[in-house]
N, C-alpha and C positions, 0 to 999 in steps of 0.2 A: 517546383519550389514556390511555396507561399510564405511571404514574410509580412507581418503586420507591425506597423509602427504606431506608437501612442505618445503624444507629447504636444504641448502647445501653450498658448497664452501670450508668449513673446517670441520674437524672431530667434532669440538665443536657444530656445528649445526646438523650434521648427526647422531652422536651416540645417542643423546637424543631421536631423532625421532625413531631410531631403537630399543632402549631400551623400549620405550613406546609401540611400535608396538608388540614387543615380549611379553610384559606383557598382552596386550589385547588378543593376540593369546593363551596365557597360560590359560586365563580365558574364552575365547570364541574361541575354535578351528575352528569354522565355520565362523569366521569373515573374511571378504575380505579386505586385506590391499593393498593400492595403494600408489605410491610415485612419485611425480613430482620433478625433479631436473635438473641441467644443464648437458649437454651432455659431457662436457670436464673436469669435476671436480670429486672429490673423490667419490661422491655419485653414479656416473655412474658405479663404480666398486663395492662398498660396498653393495648397495641395492640389486642388482641381486644375489650377493653371499649369501644373507640372504634368497633368494627365494621369494622376494616380487616383484610385477609387477612395473616396472620402466618406466616412460614416460619422455623423455627429452624436455625441453623448454629452448631455448637459451635466455639469458639475461645478461646484463652487468651493472656494476656501472658506475657512471660518474667520470671523472678525474678532479682534482682540478687544474691541470697544464694548463696554458693558452698558451702553445707553440703550434707549428703546430701539433705535435704528439698528444697532449692532446685534441686539437680541433677536429682532425680527429676521435679520440676515442669517443668523446662525440657525434659527429654526428651519428656514428654507434650505440652508446648506446641509442640515442633517437629513432632511427629506431627500435631497438630491444624492446624498451619499448612499442611500438605500437603492433608489431607482437607478442610479448610474451603474451600480454593480450588477443589477438584474439585466439592464440593457446591454452592458458589456458582455456578460456571459452569453446572452442570446446571440449577439453578433459573432462571438468567437465560435459558437456551435454551428452557425451558418457558414462562416468563412473557412473554418477548419485550417488555420495557419499552422505551418510547421514550427514557426518561431515568432515570438512577440518581443519587440524591442521598445523599451521605454527611454525617452530622452528628456523627461522632466516636465514639470507643470502639473497642476491638479489632476488633469484628465488621465495622466498615465497611471495614477493610483488605482482606480477601480478596474482599469483594463488589465494591468499586470497582476493585480490580486486575483481577478477572475481567471486569468490564464494559469496562475499557479494552482488555483483550486481545481482546474480542469486538467492538470498535469501536462500542460503545454510548456515547452522550454521557453525560458525568459532571459533576456539580457538587458542590462541597464547601462546607459552612457551618461555620466555626470560631467557637465562642462566646467563647473566652478570649483575653486579651491575649498569653499565651504559648501558642503552638499545641502540640497534642498530637503524639505520635510519628506517629500514623496520618496526620494532616494533613500533616506534614512530608514523609512518604514519598510520598503520593499527589498532592500539590499540583502538582508540575512537569508532570504529564501530564493533569491535570484540564482540562476545557473551560472551566469557570468556577470561580473561587475567591471565595467571599464571606466577609468578615470582620466580626465584630461590633464589633471595636475596631481602629482603624488601627495601633496599636502592634504588632500581630501580624505585620505585613508584613515587618519587618526580620529576622524569624527564619525566613523562608521563601525558598526558591529557586523563583522563578516565571518562566514564559515570557511572561506577560502581566500587565498591571496588575490587582490584585484589586479587587473591588467592595465598598465599605463599606455594610453593610446594617443593622447593629445586631442585637440579639436580639429575637425575637418577644415581644410583651407581651400579656398577657391583657387583653381589651377592657374588662372590668369595672373594671380598675385605672385606665383612662384616663377613665372617665366619672363616677367618684365624687368629689365635692368635699368639702373639709374641713368646712365648716359642716354639711352634711347628715350626714356621718359622725359628727361629734361629737354631733349631736342624737340619732342612732341609739344611740350608746353612752351617752347621758345624762351627758355631761361638762360641767363648768363651765369657767372660763377657766384652770384649772391645766394646766401642760404634761403631755403624755402621752409616756411612754417606751415604745417598742415594741421588744422584744428576742426573738430566736429563733436557733436554731443548726442548723436542718435537721430533716428528718422523723425521723431516728433520734436526733438530739440531739448535743450536743458537751459532754463532761464538764467540761472546764476552763472553757468559756464559761458553762455552767450554774452552776458553783461561784462564779465571779466575779460573775455577776448576782445570785446569792443574797446575797452580801456587799453588793452595791449596794442591794438591797432592804432589808436590815437597817439600812443607813445612812440611807436617806431615809424609811423607813416611819414612824418616830416623829414626823417633822415634818408628815406628810400634805400636803407641798407638791406632790407629783407623783402623777399617775396612772401606772400601770405595768401593761402586759400582757406576759407572758413565756410563750413556748411552749418547753417542755423537750425535745420530741421523745419518741419512743416509749421510749427507753432511760433517760431522765432524770427522768421524772415522779415516781416513787415516792421517789427519792433527794432531789429538791428539796423535796417535802412533808415528808420526814423532817428535812431540814436546817432547815426553817422551823416545825417543830411547836411550838417553844417561843416563837414570835413571834406576837403577835396582830396580824395584818395589817389595815390599815384597808380600808374598803370599795372604795377606788379601785385596789387591787392585785389582779390576776387571774393565777393560775398555771394554764396550760392545757397539755394534752399536744400539741395541734395548734391551729393557727389556721385555721379553715375560712372565715372572713370577712375574708381578707387585704385585700380592696379597701376595706372599711370601716376596719379597724385602721390600714392604711398611710396612708390619706387623713387620718385623725384625728391621726396622730402628729406630735410636734414634734421627736423625735429617734429614730433607728433604730439599734439595736445588733445586728449580725449577722455571719455569716461573709461571705466575698467571692466566692461563686459567681457566675458570669457572669449567670445569669438573675435572681438576686436583685438584683444591682447595676443591671441594666437596669430593673427595677421601681422601685427606689429613685429612679433618675434620672427615670423617666417621671412619678413622683409628686412630684418636686421636693423630696426630703427631705434634711436634714442627717443624717450618719451617723457612727457609730463602728464601724469595721470590724476584725474579728479573724479574719484569714485562717486557714483550716485548714492546718496544716503537713503533713497526712497525705494530700495529693493529688499526683498526678503532676506532676513538674517544678515543684512549688511554685507552680502557676499562679494560685492564689487571691491570693498576694502581689502578683503582677504585675497581676491584675485590680484589686485594691484600690488600688494605686499610681496607676492612671489617675484614680480619683476624688480621691485625696489631692492629686495634682499639679494637678488642676483646681480645687482649693479647696473641694470638696464634702464631704470626709470627713476624719476623723482616723483613723489606722491604728495599731493596737497588735498587734505580733507576739505570738504565743502564748507565746513564751519570755520575753517582757517583761510578760506579763499578771499583775498582782498586784492584791490588794484595793485598795491605795492608788492604783494607776494608773487603774483603772476608775472609782473614786469621784471622784478629782480631775479626770479628763477630763470626765466627765459634769457634775460640779459647775460647772466653769469654763464649759463650753458653755452650759448652761441659765441661767447668770447673765449671759450676754452675748447679749442678744436681737439686737443688730446683727450679730454674727458668725453666728448661726443664720440670719438673713435672707440674708446674703451666701452662706452655704453652700447654702441652698435655691436661690438664684438660679443659682449655679454648677452645681448638680446638674441643674436644669431646662434650662439652656442646652446642656448636653452630652448631653441625652437624645435618643435616636432613637425616636420613637413610631410611625413608619410602616414598621417593619421588615418586617411581613407583606407590605405592598404592594411594597416594594423587592425582597424575595426572590422574590415572585411574578413581578414584571416580568422579573427575570433568568432565571428558569426558563422562562417562556413564550417569551422571545426565543431561548433555547437550543432549546426544543422546536420552534419554527417553523423552525429551521435544521437540524433532524435529518432 
């Protein structure tokens, strides 16, 4: 069995592919896994670290800016669109995969298009409530389209019904319970706020959380763990250098024990990336979501609205994010235990915790028909 994955640019496209690949290898140790991604993005590091064969194909999206720089970028992107299709087709002829799976990002475009031209079975997994351009382009000819969120279907032109699978969830998040997690973190019965803005960080979110911490720190009513991301750590420490934080507040660059922190949390404050939301739901957490406005098609807003509409989260758009807004939202939620309980229930009820199994079943059915 040879299965080739194509996807990249961000962890949101890469990690689902790797999770699916790992699950296939768990069930079929002799399966051969291949991965095509861009040479200068995160996948070039993460895929080889997992031990999977990685093949680079250079590709670029088009700029919407019509200035000199934007035009120059688009000329280069047009050239890459041609060369990437040629390179992808060459690699597919060499590897001869039984199945090609696209998980989004520009690089999945030429790879799945080439696979479709070569009559190789293709499957797409779309993580977001608002599908990316690549998914919209390739979905009509794909043999299977899998959606993490049913809301995505209305934005696609499909020849057959899509399959709702959810997003793959790390197994450790599903097995950690709240009591054990709080014992590990040595917490008493005070609520724990968990906040983070991604691996690189989110400047406006970090600044707002900083004000939130300054507000609740003197009371010592809450525990709080905040991850600033790589680019925000020194700024956060500088902003808090005149504040004597109580022992229950932790400022970290990264959260390496997310299973423990998420399980122990009473309220999560985060961006609205698809994988993060899947984890929040799988852990049954109430959330305050602050979607990033700097993503394609504003898809994080659409992701976040699925949880808000379900009653599992409050949503604050970044344009509306102020010191007063974040403080009042958190204050009101943590003062209303009944509402938190209802939000947790809604979050858990809308979770899909067997996404790996669902995706695996779809792919194996497609493989057996190839």
